N, CA, C and O atoms as a GROMACS GRO file, in nm:
protein
  280
    1MET      N    1   0.084  -0.118   0.000
    1MET     CA    2   0.000   0.000   0.000
    1MET      C    3   0.088   0.124   0.000
    1MET      O    4   0.181   0.135   0.080
    2GLY      N    5   0.059   0.216  -0.091
    2GLY     CA    6   0.136   0.339  -0.100
    2GLY      C    7   0.091   0.441   0.003
    2GLY      O    8  -0.002   0.419   0.080
    3LEU      N    9   0.158   0.553   0.000
    3LEU     CA   10   0.122   0.662   0.090
    3LEU      C   11  -0.011   0.721   0.048
    3LEU      O   12  -0.041   0.728  -0.071
    4PRO      N   13  -0.092   0.765   0.143
    4PRO     CA   14  -0.220   0.826   0.108
    4PRO      C   15  -0.198   0.956   0.030
    4PRO      O   16  -0.104   1.031   0.056
    5ASN      N   17  -0.287   0.980  -0.066
    5ASN     CA   18  -0.276   1.103  -0.144
    5ASN      C   19  -0.358   1.214  -0.079
    5ASN      O   20  -0.422   1.195   0.025
    6ARG      N   21  -0.356   1.330  -0.142
    6ARG     CA   22  -0.421   1.449  -0.085
    6ARG      C   23  -0.571   1.427  -0.064
    6ARG      O   24  -0.627   1.471   0.037
    7ASP      N   25  -0.637   1.360  -0.160
    7ASP     CA   26  -0.781   1.338  -0.146
    7ASP      C   27  -0.813   1.246  -0.028
    7ASP      O   28  -0.911   1.267   0.042
    8GLU      N   29  -0.731   1.145  -0.008
    8GLU     CA   30  -0.754   1.054   0.106
    8GLU      C   31  -0.738   1.129   0.238
    8GLU      O   32  -0.819   1.112   0.330
    9ILE      N   33  -0.635   1.211   0.247
    9ILE     CA   34  -0.610   1.286   0.371
    9ILE      C   35  -0.722   1.388   0.396
    9ILE      O   36  -0.773   1.398   0.507
   10LYS      N   37  -0.758   1.462   0.291
   10LYS     CA   38  -0.865   1.562   0.304
   10LYS      C   39  -0.997   1.495   0.339
   10LYS      O   40  -1.075   1.548   0.418
   11GLY      N   41  -1.023   1.376   0.281
   11GLY     CA   42  -1.144   1.302   0.313
   11GLY      C   43  -1.150   1.261   0.459
   11GLY      O   44  -1.254   1.273   0.524
   12LYS      N   45  -1.038   1.214   0.512
   12LYS     CA   46  -1.032   1.177   0.655
   12LYS      C   47  -1.056   1.300   0.742
   12LYS      O   48  -1.128   1.293   0.841
   13PHE      N   49  -0.995   1.412   0.704
   13PHE     CA   50  -1.013   1.536   0.780
   13PHE      C   51  -1.160   1.578   0.779
   13PHE      O   52  -1.214   1.615   0.883
   14ASP      N   53  -1.223   1.573   0.662
   14ASP     CA   54  -1.364   1.612   0.652
   14ASP      C   55  -1.453   1.520   0.737
   14ASP      O   56  -1.550   1.566   0.797
   15GLN      N   57  -1.419   1.392   0.742
   15GLN     CA   58  -1.496   1.300   0.825
   15GLN      C   59  -1.483   1.335   0.972
   15GLN      O   60  -1.582   1.336   1.046
   16ALA      N   61  -1.361   1.366   1.015
   16ALA     CA   62  -1.339   1.402   1.156
   16ALA      C   63  -1.410   1.533   1.189
   16ALA      O   64  -1.471   1.546   1.295
   17LYS      N   65  -1.400   1.630   1.098
   17LYS     CA   66  -1.467   1.758   1.119
   17LYS      C   67  -1.619   1.738   1.127
   17LYS      O   68  -1.686   1.799   1.211
   18GLY      N   69  -1.672   1.653   1.041
   18GLY     CA   70  -1.815   1.625   1.042
   18GLY      C   71  -1.859   1.557   1.170
   18GLY      O   72  -1.965   1.588   1.224
   19GLN      N   73  -1.778   1.465   1.219
   19GLN     CA   74  -1.810   1.396   1.344
   19GLN      C   75  -1.814   1.496   1.459
   19GLN      O   76  -1.902   1.488   1.545
   20ALA      N   77  -1.718   1.589   1.461
   20ALA     CA   78  -1.715   1.690   1.566
   20ALA      C   79  -1.839   1.780   1.559
   20ALA      O   80  -1.900   1.809   1.661
   21LYS      N   81  -1.875   1.822   1.438
   21LYS     CA   82  -1.993   1.907   1.422
   21LYS      C   83  -2.119   1.834   1.467
   21LYS      O   84  -2.205   1.890   1.535
   22GLU      N   85  -2.128   1.708   1.428
   22GLU     CA   86  -2.247   1.630   1.465
   22GLU      C   87  -2.256   1.615   1.617
   22GLU      O   88  -2.365   1.629   1.674
   23THR      N   89  -2.144   1.588   1.682
   23THR     CA   90  -2.142   1.572   1.827
   23THR      C   91  -2.180   1.702   1.898
   23THR      O   92  -2.260   1.702   1.991
   24VAL      N   93  -2.121   1.814   1.854
   24VAL     CA   94  -2.151   1.943   1.914
   24VAL      C   95  -2.297   1.980   1.888
   24VAL      O   96  -2.366   2.030   1.977
   25GLY      N   97  -2.343   1.955   1.767
   25GLY     CA   98  -2.483   1.984   1.734
   25GLY      C   99  -2.578   1.905   1.821
   25GLY      O  100  -2.681   1.957   1.865
   26HIS      N  101  -2.545   1.779   1.845
   26HIS     CA  102  -2.630   1.695   1.931
   26HIS      C  103  -2.629   1.749   2.075
   26HIS      O  104  -2.733   1.757   2.139
   27ALA      N  105  -2.510   1.785   2.123
   27ALA     CA  106  -2.499   1.836   2.260
   27ALA      C  107  -2.574   1.968   2.278
   27ALA      O  108  -2.631   1.993   2.384
   28LEU      N  109  -2.575   2.051   2.175
   28LEU     CA  110  -2.641   2.181   2.184
   28LEU      C  111  -2.785   2.178   2.133
   28LEU      O  112  -2.853   2.280   2.130
   29ASP      N  113  -2.830   2.061   2.094
   29ASP     CA  114  -2.963   2.043   2.037
   29ASP      C  115  -2.982   2.131   1.913
   29ASP      O  116  -3.088   2.191   1.892
   30ASP      N  117  -2.877   2.137   1.832
   30ASP     CA  118  -2.877   2.216   1.707
   30ASP      C  119  -2.885   2.117   1.591
   30ASP      O  120  -2.784   2.064   1.546
   31ARG      N  121  -3.005   2.093   1.543
   31ARG     CA  122  -3.029   1.994   1.438
   31ARG      C  123  -2.958   2.032   1.308
   31ARG      O  124  -2.911   1.945   1.235
   32ASP      N  125  -2.951   2.162   1.278
   32ASP     CA  126  -2.884   2.205   1.156
   32ASP      C  127  -2.734   2.171   1.159
   32ASP      O  128  -2.678   2.127   1.058
   33LEU      N  129  -2.670   2.191   1.274
   33LEU     CA  130  -2.529   2.159   1.287
   33LEU      C  131  -2.506   2.008   1.278
   33LEU      O  132  -2.409   1.963   1.218
   34GLU      N  133  -2.597   1.930   1.338
   34GLU     CA  134  -2.587   1.784   1.326
   34GLU      C  135  -2.595   1.741   1.180
   34GLU      O  136  -2.516   1.659   1.132
   35LYS      N  137  -2.692   1.799   1.110
   35LYS     CA  138  -2.713   1.765   0.970
   35LYS      C  139  -2.591   1.804   0.885
   35LYS      O  140  -2.548   1.730   0.798
   36GLU      N  141  -2.536   1.922   0.913
   36GLU     CA  142  -2.417   1.966   0.842
   36GLU      C  143  -2.300   1.871   0.868
   36GLU      O  144  -2.223   1.840   0.778
   37GLY      N  145  -2.288   1.825   0.992
   37GLY     CA  146  -2.182   1.730   1.027
   37GLY      C  147  -2.196   1.598   0.953
   37GLY      O  148  -2.098   1.543   0.905
   38ARG      N  149  -2.319   1.549   0.943
   38ARG     CA  150  -2.342   1.424   0.869
   38ARG      C  151  -2.307   1.443   0.722
   38ARG      O  152  -2.253   1.353   0.657
   39GLY      N  153  -2.339   1.561   0.668
   39GLY     CA  154  -2.304   1.591   0.529
   39GLY      C  155  -2.153   1.596   0.508
   39GLY      O  156  -2.102   1.544   0.408
   40ASP      N  157  -2.083   1.658   0.602
   40ASP     CA  158  -1.936   1.663   0.593
   40ASP      C  159  -1.877   1.523   0.598
   40ASP      O  160  -1.783   1.492   0.525
   41GLN      N  161  -1.931   1.438   0.684
   41GLN     CA  162  -1.882   1.302   0.694
   41GLN      C  163  -1.903   1.226   0.563
   41GLN      O  164  -1.813   1.157   0.515
   42ALA      N  165  -2.022   1.239   0.507
   42ALA     CA  166  -2.052   1.169   0.382
   42ALA      C  167  -1.961   1.219   0.269
   42ALA      O  168  -1.908   1.140   0.192
   43GLY      N  169  -1.943   1.350   0.261
   43GLY     CA  170  -1.854   1.405   0.159
   43GLY      C  171  -1.711   1.358   0.179
   43GLY      O  172  -1.640   1.331   0.082
   44GLY      N  173  -1.668   1.349   0.304
   44GLY     CA  174  -1.534   1.301   0.335
   44GLY      C  175  -1.514   1.156   0.295
   44GLY      O  176  -1.408   1.118   0.245
   45GLU      N  177  -1.616   1.075   0.317
   45GLU     CA  178  -1.608   0.934   0.278
   45GLU      C  179  -1.596   0.921   0.127
   45GLU      O  180  -1.519   0.838   0.077
   46ILE      N  181  -1.672   1.002   0.055
   46ILE     CA  182  -1.666   0.997  -0.091
   46ILE      C  183  -1.529   1.042  -0.140
   46ILE      O  184  -1.469   0.978  -0.226
   47ARG      N  185  -1.479   1.152  -0.084
   47ARG     CA  186  -1.348   1.203  -0.127
   47ARG      C  187  -1.237   1.104  -0.094
   47ARG      O  188  -1.147   1.083  -0.175
   48GLU      N  189  -1.244   1.043   0.023
   48GLU     CA  190  -1.142   0.944   0.059
   48GLU      C  191  -1.149   0.825  -0.036
   48GLU      O  192  -1.045   0.775  -0.080
   49GLY      N  193  -1.270   0.779  -0.067
   49GLY     CA  194  -1.286   0.667  -0.160
   49GLY      C  195  -1.231   0.699  -0.298
   49GLY      O  196  -1.167   0.615  -0.360
   50PHE      N  197  -1.257   0.821  -0.345
   50PHE     CA  198  -1.203   0.864  -0.474
   50PHE      C  199  -1.051   0.863  -0.470
   50PHE      O  200  -0.986   0.814  -0.562
   51GLY      N  201  -0.994   0.916  -0.363
   51GLY     CA  202  -0.849   0.919  -0.350
   51GLY      C  203  -0.788   0.780  -0.345
   51GLY      O  204  -0.683   0.756  -0.404
   52THR      N  205  -0.854   0.690  -0.274
   52THR     CA  206  -0.806   0.552  -0.265
   52THR      C  207  -0.809   0.486  -0.403
   52THR      O  208  -0.714   0.419  -0.443
   53ALA      N  209  -0.918   0.505  -0.474
   53ALA     CA  210  -0.930   0.447  -0.608
   53ALA      C  211  -0.822   0.504  -0.700
   53ALA      O  212  -0.760   0.431  -0.777
   54ARG      N  213  -0.801   0.635  -0.692
   54ARG     CA  214  -0.700   0.698  -0.776
   54ARG      C  215  -0.560   0.643  -0.745
   54ARG      O  216  -0.480   0.618  -0.836
   55ARG      N  217  -0.531   0.624  -0.616
   55ARG     CA  218  -0.400   0.570  -0.577
   55ARG      C  219  -0.383   0.428  -0.628
   55ARG      O  220  -0.277   0.392  -0.678
   56LYS      N  221  -0.489   0.347  -0.615
   56LYS     CA  222  -0.479   0.208  -0.659
   56LYS      C  223  -0.461   0.197  -0.810
   56LYS      O  224  -0.386   0.112  -0.858
   57VAL      N  225  -0.527   0.284  -0.885
   57VAL     CA  226  -0.507   0.285  -1.030
   57VAL      C  227  -0.363   0.322  -1.062
   57VAL      O  228  -0.300   0.260  -1.148
   58GLY      N  229  -0.311   0.421  -0.994
   58GLY     CA  230  -0.172   0.461  -1.015
   58GLY      C  231  -0.076   0.349  -0.983
   58GLY      O  232   0.021   0.327  -1.056
   59GLU      N  233  -0.101   0.277  -0.874
   59GLU     CA  234  -0.015   0.164  -0.837
   59GLU      C  235  -0.024   0.054  -0.941
   59GLU      O  236   0.077  -0.008  -0.973
   60ALA      N  237  -0.143   0.028  -0.994
   60ALA     CA  238  -0.161  -0.076  -1.096
   60ALA      C  239  -0.085  -0.039  -1.223
   60ALA      O  240  -0.024  -0.125  -1.287
   61ILE      N  241  -0.089   0.089  -1.260
   61ILE     CA  242  -0.015   0.134  -1.378
   61ILE      C  243   0.134   0.119  -1.357
   61ILE      O  244   0.206   0.076  -1.447
   62GLU      N  245   0.182   0.152  -1.237
   62GLU     CA  246   0.324   0.135  -1.206
   62GLU      C  247   0.363  -0.013  -1.214
   62GLU      O  248   0.467  -0.047  -1.271
   63ASP      N  249   0.279  -0.100  -1.158
   63ASP     CA  250   0.307  -0.244  -1.163
   63ASP      C  251   0.311  -0.294  -1.307
   63ASP      O  252   0.396  -0.375  -1.343
   64LEU      N  253   0.219  -0.247  -1.389
   64LEU     CA  254   0.215  -0.286  -1.530
   64LEU      C  255   0.342  -0.239  -1.600
   64LEU      O  256   0.401  -0.313  -1.678
   65GLY      N  257   0.383  -0.116  -1.572
   65GLY     CA  258   0.506  -0.063  -1.632
   65GLY      C  259   0.627  -0.145  -1.593
   65GLY      O  260   0.715  -0.169  -1.676
   66GLU      N  261   0.633  -0.189  -1.468
   66GLU     CA  262   0.745  -0.270  -1.422
   66GLU      C  263   0.746  -0.407  -1.490
   66GLU      O  264   0.852  -0.459  -1.526
   67SER      N  265   0.628  -0.465  -1.509
   67SER     CA  266   0.622  -0.597  -1.572
   67SER      C  267   0.655  -0.588  -1.721
   67SER      O  268   0.708  -0.683  -1.778
   68VAL      N  269   0.626  -0.476  -1.785
   68VAL     CA  270   0.658  -0.458  -1.926
   68VAL      C  271   0.809  -0.443  -1.944
   68VAL      O  272   0.865  -0.491  -2.042
   69ARG      N  273   0.874  -0.376  -1.850
   69ARG     CA  274   1.019  -0.356  -1.858
   69ARG      C  275   1.098  -0.485  -1.841
   69ARG      O  276   1.214  -0.491  -1.882
   70LYS      N  277   1.040  -0.586  -1.783
   70LYS     CA  278   1.112  -0.711  -1.756
   70LYS      C  279   1.124  -0.796  -1.878
   70LYS      O  280   1.182  -0.904  -1.873
   0.00000   0.00000   0.00000
Protein backbone atom coordinates (compact mmCIF):
# COMPACT_ATOMS: atom_id res chain seq x y z
CA MET A 1 0.00 0.00 0.00
CA GLY A 2 1.36 3.39 -1.00
CA LEU A 3 1.22 6.62 0.90
CA PRO A 4 -2.20 8.26 1.08
CA ASN A 5 -2.76 11.03 -1.44
CA ARG A 6 -4.21 14.49 -0.85
CA ASP A 7 -7.81 13.38 -1.46
CA GLU A 8 -7.54 10.54 1.06
CA ILE A 9 -6.10 12.86 3.71
CA LYS A 10 -8.65 15.62 3.04
CA GLY A 11 -11.44 13.02 3.13
CA LYS A 12 -10.32 11.77 6.55
CA PHE A 13 -10.13 15.36 7.80
CA ASP A 14 -13.64 16.11 6.52
CA GLN A 15 -14.96 13.00 8.25
CA ALA A 16 -13.39 14.02 11.55
CA LYS A 17 -14.67 17.58 11.19
CA GLY A 18 -18.15 16.25 10.42
CA GLN A 19 -18.10 13.96 13.44
CA ALA A 20 -17.15 16.90 15.66
CA LYS A 21 -19.93 19.07 14.22
CA GLU A 22 -22.47 16.30 14.65
CA THR A 23 -21.42 15.72 18.27
CA VAL A 24 -21.51 19.43 19.14
CA GLY A 25 -24.83 19.84 17.34
CA HIS A 26 -26.30 16.95 19.31
CA ALA A 27 -24.99 18.36 22.60
CA LEU A 28 -26.41 21.81 21.84
CA ASP A 29 -29.63 20.43 20.37
CA ASP A 30 -28.77 22.16 17.07
CA ARG A 31 -30.29 19.94 14.38
CA ASP A 32 -28.84 22.05 11.56
CA LEU A 33 -25.29 21.59 12.87
CA GLU A 34 -25.87 17.84 13.26
CA LYS A 35 -27.13 17.65 9.70
CA GLU A 36 -24.17 19.67 8.42
CA GLY A 37 -21.82 17.30 10.27
CA ARG A 38 -23.42 14.24 8.69
CA GLY A 39 -23.04 15.91 5.29
CA ASP A 40 -19.36 16.63 5.93
CA GLN A 41 -18.82 13.02 6.94
CA ALA A 42 -20.52 11.69 3.82
CA GLY A 43 -18.54 14.05 1.59
CA GLY A 44 -15.34 13.01 3.35
CA GLU A 45 -16.08 9.34 2.78
CA ILE A 46 -16.66 9.98 -0.91
CA ARG A 47 -13.48 12.03 -1.27
CA GLU A 48 -11.42 9.44 0.59
CA GLY A 49 -12.86 6.67 -1.60
CA PHE A 50 -12.03 8.64 -4.74
CA GLY A 51 -8.49 9.19 -3.50
CA THR A 52 -8.06 5.52 -2.65
CA ALA A 53 -9.30 4.47 -6.08
CA ARG A 54 -7.00 6.98 -7.76
CA ARG A 55 -4.00 5.70 -5.77
CA LYS A 56 -4.79 2.08 -6.59
CA VAL A 57 -5.07 2.85 -10.30
CA GLY A 58 -1.72 4.61 -10.15
CA GLU A 59 -0.15 1.65 -8.37
CA ALA A 60 -1.61 -0.76 -10.96
CA ILE A 61 -0.15 1.34 -13.78
CA GLU A 62 3.24 1.35 -12.06
CA ASP A 63 3.07 -2.44 -11.63
CA LEU A 64 2.15 -2.85 -15.30
CA GLY A 65 5.06 -0.63 -16.32
CA GLU A 66 7.45 -2.71 -14.22
CA SER A 67 6.22 -5.97 -15.72
CA VAL A 68 6.58 -4.58 -19.26
CA ARG A 69 10.19 -3.56 -18.58
CA LYS A 70 11.12 -7.11 -17.56
